[in-house]
mmCIF file of the C-alpha atoms, coordinates in Angstrom:
data_MODEL
# 
_entry.id   MODEL 
# 
loop_
_atom_site.group_PDB 
_atom_site.id 
_atom_site.type_symbol 
_atom_site.label_atom_id 
_atom_site.label_alt_id 
_atom_site.label_comp_id 
_atom_site.label_asym_id 
_atom_site.label_entity_id 
_atom_site.label_seq_id 
_atom_site.pdbx_PDB_ins_code 
_atom_site.Cartn_x 
_atom_site.Cartn_y 
_atom_site.Cartn_z 
_atom_site.occupancy 
_atom_site.B_iso_or_equiv 
_atom_site.pdbx_formal_charge 
_atom_site.auth_seq_id 
_atom_site.auth_comp_id 
_atom_site.auth_asym_id 
_atom_site.auth_atom_id 
_atom_site.pdbx_PDB_model_num 
ATOM 1   C CA . MET A 1 1   ? -0.075  0.054  -0.020 1.00 0.00 ? 1   MET A CA 1 
ATOM 2   C CA . GLY A 1 2   ? 1.549   3.298  -1.049 1.00 0.00 ? 2   GLY A CA 1 
ATOM 3   C CA . SER A 1 3   ? 1.844   6.315  1.340  1.00 0.00 ? 3   SER A CA 1 
ATOM 4   C CA . ILE A 1 4   ? -0.571  9.386  1.217  1.00 0.00 ? 4   ILE A CA 1 
ATOM 5   C CA . HIS A 1 5   ? 0.689   12.454 0.657  1.00 0.00 ? 5   HIS A CA 1 
ATOM 6   C CA . ALA A 1 6   ? -1.392  15.918 1.723  1.00 0.00 ? 6   ALA A CA 1 
ATOM 7   C CA . PRO A 1 7   ? -2.267  18.012 -1.820 1.00 0.00 ? 7   PRO A CA 1 
ATOM 8   C CA . PRO A 1 8   ? -0.212  21.200 -1.300 1.00 0.00 ? 8   PRO A CA 1 
ATOM 9   C CA . SER A 1 9   ? -3.226  23.178 -1.988 1.00 0.00 ? 9   SER A CA 1 
ATOM 10  C CA . LEU A 1 10  ? -4.928  21.567 1.033  1.00 0.00 ? 10  LEU A CA 1 
ATOM 11  C CA . LEU A 1 11  ? -2.213  22.330 3.164  1.00 0.00 ? 11  LEU A CA 1 
ATOM 12  C CA . ALA A 1 12  ? -2.332  25.778 1.967  1.00 0.00 ? 12  ALA A CA 1 
ATOM 13  C CA . ARG A 1 13  ? -6.007  26.445 2.843  1.00 0.00 ? 13  ARG A CA 1 
ATOM 14  C CA . ILE A 1 14  ? -5.941  24.708 6.183  1.00 0.00 ? 14  ILE A CA 1 
ATOM 15  C CA . ARG A 1 15  ? -2.849  27.168 6.964  1.00 0.00 ? 15  ARG A CA 1 
ATOM 16  C CA . GLU A 1 16  ? -4.783  30.389 5.794  1.00 0.00 ? 16  GLU A CA 1 
ATOM 17  C CA . ILE A 1 17  ? -7.770  29.199 8.030  1.00 0.00 ? 17  ILE A CA 1 
ATOM 18  C CA . ILE A 1 18  ? -5.288  28.944 11.167 1.00 0.00 ? 18  ILE A CA 1 
ATOM 19  C CA . ASN A 1 19  ? -3.342  31.846 9.946  1.00 0.00 ? 19  ASN A CA 1 
ATOM 20  C CA . SER A 1 20  ? -6.661  33.919 9.793  1.00 0.00 ? 20  SER A CA 1 
ATOM 21  C CA . ALA A 1 21  ? -8.254  32.736 12.779 1.00 0.00 ? 21  ALA A CA 1 
ATOM 22  C CA . LYS A 1 22  ? -4.828  33.594 15.065 1.00 0.00 ? 22  LYS A CA 1 
ATOM 23  C CA . ALA A 1 23  ? -5.299  36.965 13.664 1.00 0.00 ? 23  ALA A CA 1 
ATOM 24  C CA . GLY A 1 24  ? -9.192  37.413 14.318 1.00 0.00 ? 24  GLY A CA 1 
ATOM 25  C CA . ALA A 1 25  ? -8.411  36.174 17.842 1.00 0.00 ? 25  ALA A CA 1 
ATOM 26  C CA . ALA A 1 26  ? -5.481  38.947 18.497 1.00 0.00 ? 26  ALA A CA 1 
ATOM 27  C CA . ARG A 1 27  ? -7.685  41.478 17.221 1.00 0.00 ? 27  ARG A CA 1 
ATOM 28  C CA . SER A 1 28  ? -10.605 40.283 19.247 1.00 0.00 ? 28  SER A CA 1 
ATOM 29  C CA . VAL A 1 29  ? -8.395  40.063 22.570 1.00 0.00 ? 29  VAL A CA 1 
ATOM 30  C CA . ASN A 1 30  ? -6.897  43.644 21.360 1.00 0.00 ? 30  ASN A CA 1 
ATOM 31  C CA . THR A 1 31  ? -10.297 45.141 21.102 1.00 0.00 ? 31  THR A CA 1 
ATOM 32  C CA . THR A 1 32  ? -12.031 43.572 24.570 1.00 0.00 ? 32  THR A CA 1 
ATOM 33  C CA . GLN A 1 33  ? -8.548  44.743 26.604 1.00 0.00 ? 33  GLN A CA 1 
ATOM 34  C CA . VAL A 1 34  ? -9.362  48.330 24.732 1.00 0.00 ? 34  VAL A CA 1 
ATOM 35  C CA . ALA A 1 35  ? -12.850 48.192 25.948 1.00 0.00 ? 35  ALA A CA 1 
ATOM 36  C CA . ALA A 1 36  ? -11.748 47.024 29.475 1.00 0.00 ? 36  ALA A CA 1 
ATOM 37  C CA . TYR A 1 37  ? -9.077  50.239 30.239 1.00 0.00 ? 37  TYR A CA 1 
ATOM 38  C CA . TRP A 1 38  ? -11.834 52.767 28.581 1.00 0.00 ? 38  TRP A CA 1 
ATOM 39  C CA . LEU A 1 39  ? -14.186 51.099 31.686 1.00 0.00 ? 39  LEU A CA 1 
ATOM 40  C CA . ILE A 1 40  ? -11.966 50.995 34.251 1.00 0.00 ? 40  ILE A CA 1 
ATOM 41  C CA . GLY A 1 41  ? -11.289 54.560 33.162 1.00 0.00 ? 41  GLY A CA 1 
ATOM 42  C CA . ARG A 1 42  ? -14.828 55.396 33.738 1.00 0.00 ? 42  ARG A CA 1 
ATOM 43  C CA . GLU A 1 43  ? -15.479 53.781 37.201 1.00 0.00 ? 43  GLU A CA 1 
ATOM 44  C CA . ILE A 1 44  ? -12.414 55.810 38.403 1.00 0.00 ? 44  ILE A CA 1 
ATOM 45  C CA . VAL A 1 45  ? -13.658 58.984 36.990 1.00 0.00 ? 45  VAL A CA 1 
ATOM 46  C CA . GLU A 1 46  ? -17.223 58.218 38.145 1.00 0.00 ? 46  GLU A CA 1 
ATOM 47  C CA . GLU A 1 47  ? -15.857 57.710 41.499 1.00 0.00 ? 47  GLU A CA 1 
ATOM 48  C CA . GLU A 1 48  ? -13.874 60.602 41.676 1.00 0.00 ? 48  GLU A CA 1 
ATOM 49  C CA . GLN A 1 49  ? -16.838 62.627 41.002 1.00 0.00 ? 49  GLN A CA 1 
ATOM 50  C CA . LYS A 1 50  ? -18.859 61.641 43.581 1.00 0.00 ? 50  LYS A CA 1 
ATOM 51  C CA . GLY A 1 51  ? -19.106 64.815 45.348 1.00 0.00 ? 51  GLY A CA 1 
ATOM 52  C CA . ARG A 1 52  ? -15.171 64.767 46.479 1.00 0.00 ? 52  ARG A CA 1 
ATOM 53  C CA . THR A 1 53  ? -14.098 68.170 47.067 1.00 0.00 ? 53  THR A CA 1 
ATOM 54  C CA . ARG A 1 54  ? -10.115 67.699 47.939 1.00 0.00 ? 54  ARG A CA 1 
ATOM 55  C CA . ALA A 1 55  ? -8.144  67.839 44.900 1.00 0.00 ? 55  ALA A CA 1 
ATOM 56  C CA . ASP A 1 56  ? -5.538  65.139 45.748 1.00 0.00 ? 56  ASP A CA 1 
ATOM 57  C CA . TYR A 1 57  ? -8.410  62.449 46.123 1.00 0.00 ? 57  TYR A CA 1 
ATOM 58  C CA . GLY A 1 58  ? -8.056  61.032 42.768 1.00 0.00 ? 58  GLY A CA 1 
ATOM 59  C CA . GLU A 1 59  ? -4.432  60.495 42.616 1.00 0.00 ? 59  GLU A CA 1 
ATOM 60  C CA . LYS A 1 60  ? -4.640  58.698 46.367 1.00 0.00 ? 60  LYS A CA 1 
ATOM 61  C CA . LEU A 1 61  ? -7.889  56.521 45.005 1.00 0.00 ? 61  LEU A CA 1 
ATOM 62  C CA . ILE A 1 62  ? -5.659  55.837 42.202 1.00 0.00 ? 62  ILE A CA 1 
ATOM 63  C CA . GLU A 1 63  ? -2.881  54.792 44.461 1.00 0.00 ? 63  GLU A CA 1 
ATOM 64  C CA . ALA A 1 64  ? -4.796  52.719 46.593 1.00 0.00 ? 64  ALA A CA 1 
ATOM 65  C CA . LEU A 1 65  ? -6.512  51.158 44.082 1.00 0.00 ? 65  LEU A CA 1 
ATOM 66  C CA . SER A 1 66  ? -3.620  50.095 42.492 1.00 0.00 ? 66  SER A CA 1 
ATOM 67  C CA . ARG A 1 67  ? -1.796  48.380 45.310 1.00 0.00 ? 67  ARG A CA 1 
ATOM 68  C CA . LYS A 1 68  ? -5.019  46.440 45.174 1.00 0.00 ? 68  LYS A CA 1 
ATOM 69  C CA . MET A 1 69  ? -5.210  45.733 41.740 1.00 0.00 ? 69  MET A CA 1 
ATOM 70  C CA . SER A 1 70  ? -1.596  44.940 41.387 1.00 0.00 ? 70  SER A CA 1 
ATOM 71  C CA . LYS A 1 71  ? -1.779  42.336 43.821 1.00 0.00 ? 71  LYS A CA 1 
ATOM 72  C CA . GLY A 1 72  ? -4.249  40.352 41.991 1.00 0.00 ? 72  GLY A CA 1 
ATOM 73  C CA . TYR A 1 73  ? -4.053  41.033 38.638 1.00 0.00 ? 73  TYR A CA 1 
ATOM 74  C CA . GLY A 1 74  ? -0.030  42.153 38.153 1.00 0.00 ? 74  GLY A CA 1 
ATOM 75  C CA . ALA A 1 75  ? 2.108   44.806 37.059 1.00 0.00 ? 75  ALA A CA 1 
ATOM 76  C CA . GLY A 1 76  ? -0.141  46.064 34.549 1.00 0.00 ? 76  GLY A CA 1 
ATOM 77  C CA . TYR A 1 77  ? -2.312  48.019 37.102 1.00 0.00 ? 77  TYR A CA 1 
ATOM 78  C CA . SER A 1 78  ? 0.059   50.318 38.390 1.00 0.00 ? 78  SER A CA 1 
ATOM 79  C CA . ALA A 1 79  ? -0.930  53.498 39.647 1.00 0.00 ? 79  ALA A CA 1 
ATOM 80  C CA . GLN A 1 80  ? 0.751   55.070 36.108 1.00 0.00 ? 80  GLN A CA 1 
ATOM 81  C CA . ASN A 1 81  ? -1.365  52.749 33.935 1.00 0.00 ? 81  ASN A CA 1 
ATOM 82  C CA . LEU A 1 82  ? -4.562  53.750 36.160 1.00 0.00 ? 82  LEU A CA 1 
ATOM 83  C CA . PHE A 1 83  ? -3.984  56.976 35.287 1.00 0.00 ? 83  PHE A CA 1 
ATOM 84  C CA . TYR A 1 84  ? -3.432  56.587 31.950 1.00 0.00 ? 84  TYR A CA 1 
ATOM 85  C CA . MET A 1 85  ? -7.049  54.647 31.550 1.00 0.00 ? 85  MET A CA 1 
ATOM 86  C CA . VAL A 1 86  ? -8.608  57.567 33.324 1.00 0.00 ? 86  VAL A CA 1 
ATOM 87  C CA . GLN A 1 87  ? -7.060  59.969 30.415 1.00 0.00 ? 87  GLN A CA 1 
ATOM 88  C CA . PHE A 1 88  ? -8.146  57.479 28.020 1.00 0.00 ? 88  PHE A CA 1 
ATOM 89  C CA . TYR A 1 89  ? -11.546 57.954 29.104 1.00 0.00 ? 89  TYR A CA 1 
ATOM 90  C CA . ARG A 1 90  ? -11.792 61.336 29.473 1.00 0.00 ? 90  ARG A CA 1 
ATOM 91  C CA . THR A 1 91  ? -10.321 62.021 26.101 1.00 0.00 ? 91  THR A CA 1 
ATOM 92  C CA . TYR A 1 92  ? -12.901 59.456 24.484 1.00 0.00 ? 92  TYR A CA 1 
ATOM 93  C CA . PRO A 1 93  ? -15.939 59.682 26.939 1.00 0.00 ? 93  PRO A CA 1 
ATOM 94  C CA . GLU A 1 94  ? -18.151 58.676 24.289 1.00 0.00 ? 94  GLU A CA 1 
ATOM 95  C CA . LEU A 1 95  ? -16.090 55.608 22.792 1.00 0.00 ? 95  LEU A CA 1 
ATOM 96  C CA . LEU A 1 96  ? -18.518 52.667 23.979 1.00 0.00 ? 96  LEU A CA 1 
ATOM 97  C CA . SER A 1 97  ? -21.483 54.657 24.936 1.00 0.00 ? 97  SER A CA 1 
ATOM 98  C CA . SER A 1 98  ? -23.094 53.027 22.307 1.00 0.00 ? 98  SER A CA 1 
ATOM 99  C CA . TYR A 1 99  ? -22.546 49.287 23.160 1.00 0.00 ? 99  TYR A CA 1 
ATOM 100 C CA . LYS A 1 100 ? -25.352 48.963 25.853 1.00 0.00 ? 100 LYS A CA 1 
ATOM 101 C CA . ILE A 1 101 ? -24.552 45.526 26.901 1.00 0.00 ? 101 ILE A CA 1 
ATOM 102 C CA . LEU A 1 102 ? -21.080 47.329 28.905 1.00 0.00 ? 102 LEU A CA 1 
ATOM 103 C CA . HIS A 1 103 ? -23.240 49.182 30.666 1.00 0.00 ? 103 HIS A CA 1 
ATOM 104 C CA . ALA A 1 104 ? -25.344 46.521 31.821 1.00 0.00 ? 104 ALA A CA 1 
ATOM 105 C CA . VAL A 1 105 ? -22.377 44.601 32.933 1.00 0.00 ? 105 VAL A CA 1 
ATOM 106 C CA . ARG A 1 106 ? -21.302 47.667 35.151 1.00 0.00 ? 106 ARG A CA 1 
ATOM 107 C CA . GLY A 1 107 ? -24.016 46.088 37.731 1.00 0.00 ? 107 GLY A CA 1 
ATOM 108 C CA . GLU A 1 108 ? -22.721 42.510 37.834 1.00 0.00 ? 108 GLU A CA 1 
ATOM 109 C CA . LEU A 1 109 ? -19.072 43.206 38.238 1.00 0.00 ? 109 LEU A CA 1 
ATOM 110 C CA . THR A 1 110 ? -17.848 43.567 41.381 1.00 0.00 ? 110 THR A CA 1 
ATOM 111 C CA . MET A 1 111 ? -14.117 43.783 42.764 1.00 0.00 ? 111 MET A CA 1 
ATOM 112 C CA . ALA A 1 112 ? -12.823 41.866 45.973 1.00 0.00 ? 112 ALA A CA 1 
ATOM 113 C CA . GLU A 1 113 ? -11.791 44.264 48.588 1.00 0.00 ? 113 GLU A CA 1 
# 
């Protein structure tokens, strides 16, 4: 019985499917991460605006939040990165406003103290 060889055209089509799927997954992850950063920025800004009058409240809030977030999620939640997320939200306040699902999810999210 002779050996069977995979036709080069079949292999090329399968490689194209795999490469396309990998690229799509990377785009999806990037889009989701951008949305998460915007939402985090929004949450911090809204917390800052709950009638606080002290100018340094936002900075202290970000530092305290960073300490807790970094323990659970790593260095990506440094005070500087959280500040960038706040700036991102403030620069593009309407970026995700048309995505109702993101607003609905807010009520379901809780952060461990």
